C-alpha positions as CSV (number, residue, x, y, z in Angstrom):
1,M,-98.0,-112.7,94.9
2,I,-94.2,-111.9,94.1
3,L,-91.7,-114.9,94.4
4,D,-88.3,-114.3,95.6
5,L,-86.3,-116.8,93.3
6,T,-83.2,-116.7,95.5
7,N,-85.4,-118.5,98.2
8,V,-88.5,-120.1,96.2
9,P,-87.8,-121.7,92.6
10,F,-90.0,-121.2,89.7
11,T,-91.5,-124.4,88.4
12,R,-94.7,-126.3,87.5
13,R,-96.4,-129.0,89.1
14,N,-94.7,-132.4,88.2
15,S,-91.7,-130.8,86.8
16,Y,-88.1,-131.6,87.4
17,M,-86.9,-128.3,86.0
18,V,-86.8,-125.2,88.0
19,I,-85.4,-121.7,87.7
20,S,-83.7,-119.9,90.5
21,Y,-81.8,-116.7,91.1
22,I,-78.3,-117.7,92.5
23,T,-76.3,-115.5,94.5
24,D,-72.6,-115.6,95.4
25,Q,-73.6,-116.7,99.0
26,F,-75.1,-119.9,97.6
27,R,-73.4,-123.1,98.5
28,L,-74.3,-126.8,97.9
29,F,-72.6,-129.7,100.0
30,G,-70.1,-126.8,101.1
31,R,-69.2,-125.9,97.6
32,K,-70.1,-122.7,95.3
33,I,-71.9,-124.3,92.3
34,A,-72.4,-121.0,90.1
35,E,-69.4,-118.9,88.9
36,D,-71.7,-115.8,88.4
37,E,-74.8,-114.5,90.0
38,G,-78.0,-114.7,88.0
39,L,-80.8,-116.9,86.8
40,Y,-80.0,-120.6,86.5
41,L,-82.0,-123.3,84.9
42,R,-81.5,-126.4,87.3
43,S,-82.8,-129.9,87.9
44,V,-84.0,-131.2,90.9
45,R,-83.9,-134.8,90.2
46,G,-82.4,-136.8,93.1
47,D,-79.4,-138.0,91.0
48,C,-78.4,-134.6,90.1
49,R,-77.9,-133.4,93.8
50,M,-74.3,-132.9,93.4
51,N,-74.6,-131.0,90.1
52,P,-77.8,-129.6,89.8
53,L,-77.2,-126.8,87.2
54,I,-78.4,-127.1,83.7
55,A,-77.5,-123.6,82.3
56,H,-77.0,-120.1,83.2
57,L,-79.7,-117.8,81.5
58,V,-78.0,-114.7,80.5
59,P,-80.3,-111.9,78.7
60,T,-78.5,-109.9,76.1
61,Y,-78.8,-106.8,74.2
62,Q,-77.2,-106.5,70.7
63,G,-75.2,-109.8,71.3
64,K,-73.8,-108.6,74.7
65,A,-74.8,-109.5,78.2
66,A,-77.1,-107.0,79.8
67,D,-78.1,-106.0,83.0
68,Y,-81.6,-106.6,84.1
69,T,-84.5,-106.8,86.7
70,Y,-86.8,-109.7,87.1
71,Y,-90.0,-110.7,88.8
72,S,-92.2,-113.7,88.9
73,D,-95.9,-114.1,90.1
74,G,-95.7,-117.8,90.2
75,T,-96.9,-118.3,86.7
76,E,-94.2,-116.5,84.7
77,I,-90.9,-114.9,85.1
78,V,-90.6,-111.3,83.3
79,V,-87.0,-110.2,82.8
80,E,-86.6,-106.5,81.9
81,L,-83.5,-104.9,80.4
82,K,-82.3,-102.0,82.1
83,A,-80.7,-100.3,79.0
84,A,-83.6,-101.0,76.6
85,D,-87.3,-101.3,76.1
86,A,-87.0,-105.1,75.9
87,K,-88.3,-108.1,77.9
88,I,-88.3,-111.7,78.2
89,E,-91.1,-113.9,79.5
90,I,-90.6,-117.4,80.6
91,I,-93.3,-120.0,81.3
92,F,-94.0,-123.6,81.7
93,A,-96.1,-124.4,78.7
94,E,-96.1,-128.3,80.0
95,E,-94.5,-129.9,83.1
96,N,-91.2,-130.6,81.2
97,T,-91.3,-127.8,78.6
98,L,-90.1,-124.3,79.0
99,L,-91.6,-121.7,76.5
100,I,-89.7,-118.3,76.2
101,R,-90.5,-115.3,74.3
102,G,-88.4,-112.3,73.8
103,Q,-89.6,-108.8,72.7
104,G,-87.8,-105.8,71.8
105,E,-85.2,-104.7,69.2
106,G,-81.8,-106.3,70.1
107,I,-83.0,-108.8,72.6
108,G,-81.6,-111.9,73.1
109,L,-80.9,-115.0,75.5
110,E,-77.9,-117.2,76.0
111,F,-78.2,-120.6,77.9
112,D,-74.4,-120.5,78.8
113,R,-72.5,-123.0,80.6
114,L,-74.3,-126.0,79.3
115,A,-71.2,-128.0,79.4
116,G,-67.9,-127.7,81.5
117,S,-64.6,-129.5,81.9
118,E,-65.9,-131.0,85.2
119,S,-67.9,-133.6,83.6
120,L,-67.5,-136.0,80.6
121,Y,-70.0,-136.5,77.8
122,D,-71.6,-133.2,78.1
123,Y,-72.2,-131.7,74.6
124,V,-74.7,-130.4,72.2
125,I,-75.6,-132.1,68.8
126,T,-77.9,-130.6,66.0
127,I,-81.0,-132.6,65.2
128,P,-82.7,-132.0,61.7
129,Y,-86.5,-132.4,61.7
130,K,-88.3,-131.7,58.3
131,E,-87.4,-128.3,57.6
132,R,-86.4,-127.2,61.1
133,E,-83.2,-127.9,63.4
134,F,-83.2,-128.6,67.1
135,Y,-80.3,-128.8,69.5
136,E,-80.1,-131.5,71.8
137,A,-77.9,-131.0,75.0
138,N,-76.8,-134.3,76.4
139,L,-75.8,-133.5,80.1
140,F,-74.4,-136.7,81.5
141,R,-73.6,-135.1,84.9
142,N,-77.5,-134.7,85.6
143,A,-78.6,-137.7,83.7
144,S,-80.8,-136.0,81.3
145,K,-80.8,-134.3,78.0
146,Y,-82.7,-131.1,76.8
147,I,-84.0,-130.3,73.6
148,F,-83.8,-126.5,72.4
149,G,-86.1,-125.4,69.6
150,S,-86.7,-121.9,68.1
151,R,-90.1,-120.8,66.8
152,K,-89.2,-117.3,66.1
153,G,-85.9,-115.3,65.8
154,K,-82.5,-116.7,65.2
155,K,-81.0,-119.7,67.0
156,S,-77.1,-120.8,67.0
157,F,-74.7,-122.5,69.5
158,A,-71.1,-122.4,70.3
159,Q,-69.0,-125.2,71.6
160,D,-65.5,-125.7,72.4
161,W,-64.9,-129.4,71.9
162,Q,-62.3,-131.5,73.9
163,E,-62.0,-135.2,73.3
164,Q,-65.1,-136.8,74.7
165,T,-66.9,-133.8,76.0
166,A,-67.5,-130.2,75.3
167,K,-65.3,-127.8,77.4
168,A,-67.5,-125.0,77.1
169,C,-71.0,-124.6,75.5
170,K,-73.9,-122.1,75.0
171,I,-77.0,-122.1,72.9
172,I,-78.0,-118.4,71.7
173,Y,-81.3,-116.9,70.7
174,E,-81.5,-113.5,68.9
175,A,-84.6,-111.6,68.2
176,V,-85.4,-110.9,64.5
177,D,-87.9,-108.0,63.8
178,G,-88.0,-107.6,67.5
179,E,-89.2,-110.9,68.6
180,F,-87.7,-114.6,69.4
181,E,-89.6,-117.6,70.7
182,A,-87.8,-120.7,72.3
183,T,-88.8,-124.0,73.7
184,V,-86.7,-126.2,76.1
185,E,-88.0,-129.7,76.8
186,E,-86.5,-132.2,79.1
187,A,-86.2,-135.6,77.5
188,Q,-84.7,-137.9,79.9
189,V,-84.9,-141.2,77.8
190,E,-86.2,-140.4,74.0
191,W,-87.5,-137.3,72.6
192,K,-90.4,-137.7,70.1
193,F,-90.2,-134.9,67.4
194,R,-93.0,-132.5,67.4
195,E,-94.0,-129.0,66.4
196,Y,-94.5,-127.0,69.4
197,T,-97.6,-125.4,67.7
198,F,-99.0,-123.9,71.1
199,S,-99.6,-120.1,71.4
200,F,-97.3,-118.2,74.1
201,D,-100.5,-116.2,75.1
202,E,-102.8,-119.0,75.2
203,K,-100.5,-121.2,77.4
204,L,-99.9,-118.1,79.7
205,A,-103.5,-117.9,80.0
206,E,-103.7,-121.6,80.8
207,V,-101.1,-121.4,83.6
208,K,-102.6,-118.5,85.2
209,K,-106.0,-120.2,85.3
210,E,-104.3,-123.3,86.6
211,F,-102.4,-121.3,89.3
212,A,-105.7,-119.3,90.3
213,E,-107.4,-122.3,90.7
214,F,-104.7,-123.9,93.0
215,C,-104.6,-120.6,95.1
216,N,-108.6,-120.8,95.4
217,T,-108.1,-124.0,97.1
218,M,-106.2,-122.4,99.9
219,P,-108.5,-121.5,103.1
220,E,-109.6,-117.8,103.1
221,V,-108.9,-115.7,106.0
222,P,-112.1,-114.1,107.5
223,D,-112.4,-110.3,107.2
224,E,-112.1,-109.7,111.0
225,Y,-108.6,-111.3,110.7
226,E,-107.3,-108.9,108.2
227,E,-105.0,-107.1,110.5
228,E,-103.6,-110.3,111.9
229,K,-103.2,-111.4,108.1
230,K,-101.1,-108.4,107.3
231,L,-99.1,-108.9,110.5
232,A,-98.5,-112.4,109.5
233,V,-97.0,-111.4,106.1
234,K,-94.9,-108.7,107.9
235,S,-93.7,-110.9,110.1
236,F,-92.4,-113.3,107.2
237,D,-90.7,-110.7,105.4
238,H,-89.0,-109.6,108.5
239,W,-88.8,-112.8,110.4
240,H,-85.2,-112.0,111.5
241,E,-85.9,-108.8,113.3
242,Y,-88.9,-110.5,115.4
243,N,-87.4,-113.9,115.9
244,L,-83.7,-113.4,116.4
245,V,-82.7,-111.4,119.5
246,Q,-79.1,-110.3,120.0
247,K,-77.1,-110.7,123.2
248,P,-74.7,-107.9,123.4
249,E,-72.7,-109.9,126.0
250,M,-72.0,-112.5,123.4
251,G,-70.5,-109.8,121.0
252,D,-68.3,-108.8,123.8
253,L,-67.2,-112.5,124.4
254,V,-66.5,-113.0,120.8
255,R,-64.6,-109.9,120.2
256,D,-62.4,-110.9,123.3
257,L,-61.6,-114.2,122.0
258,K,-60.9,-113.0,118.7
259,A,-58.4,-110.4,120.2
260,K,-56.7,-113.5,122.1
261,G,-56.1,-114.9,118.9
262,Y,-58.9,-117.7,118.7
263,G,-60.4,-118.5,115.4
264,I,-64.3,-118.0,115.5
265,Y,-66.7,-119.9,113.4
266,L,-70.5,-120.4,113.1
267,C,-72.1,-123.8,112.4
268,S,-75.8,-123.2,112.3
269,N,-79.0,-125.0,111.4
270,A,-80.7,-122.4,109.2
271,S,-82.4,-121.7,105.9
272,V,-81.0,-119.9,102.8
273,R,-83.0,-117.0,104.0
274,M,-80.5,-116.4,106.6
275,L,-77.8,-115.9,104.1
276,T,-79.7,-112.7,103.2
277,C,-79.7,-111.0,106.7
278,Y,-77.2,-112.8,109.1
279,K,-74.9,-109.8,108.9
280,E,-77.8,-107.7,110.7
281,V,-78.3,-110.0,113.5
282,L,-75.3,-111.6,114.3
283,P,-73.3,-109.8,117.1
284,A,-69.6,-109.3,116.4
285,V,-70.0,-110.6,112.8
286,E,-66.9,-109.3,111.7
287,C,-64.8,-111.3,114.0
288,F,-66.0,-114.7,112.4
289,D,-63.5,-116.5,110.3
290,G,-66.1,-118.6,108.6
291,I,-69.9,-119.3,108.7
292,L,-71.8,-122.5,107.5
293,F,-75.6,-122.7,107.3
294,S,-77.2,-126.1,107.1
295,A,-79.3,-125.3,103.9
296,E,-76.1,-124.8,102.1
297,V,-75.1,-128.6,102.5
298,L,-78.7,-130.4,102.9
299,C,-78.0,-131.7,106.3
300,M,-78.5,-130.4,110.0
301,K,-76.9,-130.8,113.3
302,P,-76.4,-133.3,115.2
303,Q,-76.0,-135.2,111.9
304,K,-72.3,-136.4,111.7
305,E,-72.4,-135.0,107.9
306,M,-73.1,-131.5,109.0
307,Y,-70.1,-131.4,111.4
308,G,-67.9,-133.1,108.6
309,H,-68.8,-130.3,106.0
310,F,-67.9,-127.9,108.7
311,F,-64.5,-129.4,109.2
312,E,-63.8,-129.8,105.8
313,R,-64.8,-126.6,104.6
314,F,-62.6,-124.5,107.2
315,G,-59.8,-127.0,107.4
316,L,-60.3,-127.4,111.1
317,K,-59.5,-130.5,113.4
318,P,-62.4,-131.7,115.8
319,E,-59.7,-132.2,118.7
320,E,-58.8,-128.6,118.3
321,C,-62.4,-126.9,118.5
322,Y,-64.8,-126.3,121.3
323,F,-68.3,-126.1,120.3
324,I,-71.0,-123.8,122.0
325,D,-74.8,-124.7,121.2
326,D,-78.0,-124.3,123.1
327,L,-79.2,-127.9,122.3
328,P,-77.8,-131.0,124.3
329,N,-78.5,-133.2,121.0
330,N,-76.0,-130.9,119.0
331,I,-73.3,-131.1,121.6
332,A,-73.6,-134.8,121.8
333,G,-73.4,-135.0,117.9
334,A,-70.3,-132.8,118.1
335,K,-68.7,-135.0,120.7
336,A,-69.3,-138.1,118.7
337,C,-67.2,-136.3,115.9
338,G,-64.5,-135.8,118.3
339,M,-65.2,-132.1,119.1
340,D,-65.9,-131.2,122.9
341,G,-68.4,-128.6,123.7
342,Y,-70.8,-126.7,126.2
343,C,-74.5,-126.7,126.3
344,F,-75.7,-123.1,126.3
345,A,-79.3,-123.8,126.8
346,D,-79.6,-121.5,130.0
347,G,-78.4,-118.5,128.0
348,D,-76.2,-117.3,130.9
349,V,-73.3,-115.6,129.3
350,E,-71.0,-115.1,132.7
351,K,-71.4,-118.8,133.4
352,L,-70.1,-119.5,129.9
353,K,-67.4,-117.0,130.3
354,R,-66.3,-118.7,133.5
355,T,-66.3,-122.1,131.8
356,L,-64.1,-121.0,128.9
357,Y,-61.5,-119.0,130.8
358,E,-61.3,-121.1,134.0
359,S,-61.4,-124.5,132.5
360,V,-61.3,-125.0,128.6
361,L,-58.9,-122.2,127.7
362,S,-56.7,-121.9,130.7
């Protein structure tokens, strides 16, 4: 099993920390939450919905951001640098503790953007413990704090302090003698000092065993259905090719409306997976002035919030828009928000054209 971290977050049972790969397409409540594409540590606690990011994970080589590839089998994330024989492995040693190991000369990892000017009381402080030193990242914006430790290698942090908060902050891990090990623990209320004596390899084996036991609880597919199983996997990977059928006549209508000077927008109930393939399946996609998918704003048509996000994102007035949808409830929801519409349930494009050109746009 290989996880696509753009769609399925990496986490462990009972944890509120997850790691995702966030692309430039991702939006939350209609806004872009990440400045750069990459791996991000984020929180899924309910009170963090508006600002869930904890840090941008930036692999480095000889102190500079490095290009990388990654994969995850559900038990760990393995990051491999493109320009060097070096890798970073990330596991959940416990439900609230990440254990990270970097191997290879010059390898490093930065937890960037731990703080930002958009939130007060975000900062990092040093906590001495016996002969060791930990960093506490207090993130008021998502109601938690995180304890960063180092078991091997070198650890440091850079912070641009501004009045009550840090304007910018990052924690930096670097390999010494070709290796570093780091821990990141969520401590929402109080952190109890401890040594983190567990072995990376032993914890990885424990996680793999736990994951295998979980997978074994899933029902087995009988051998006689092996072909159907393969077809199901193929259908999942290529779902848009099998489930979304273009209507070429709709593409012609969209191009004609665009040529007449009308703005064309899409407001669709769709998962984040649609962000990766809509250009392949949407007819006349080049004509659209704006596209909003429900997964980006965590609500759906016919909820009034969905239409509200749509109007706000594109600066539109409801009374100046005309909405076309194949579900009566979605049309009713649009009308309740002041936007008139047409139910396209019968799929008759010619009928739609007559309605638009003879009644609505005449």
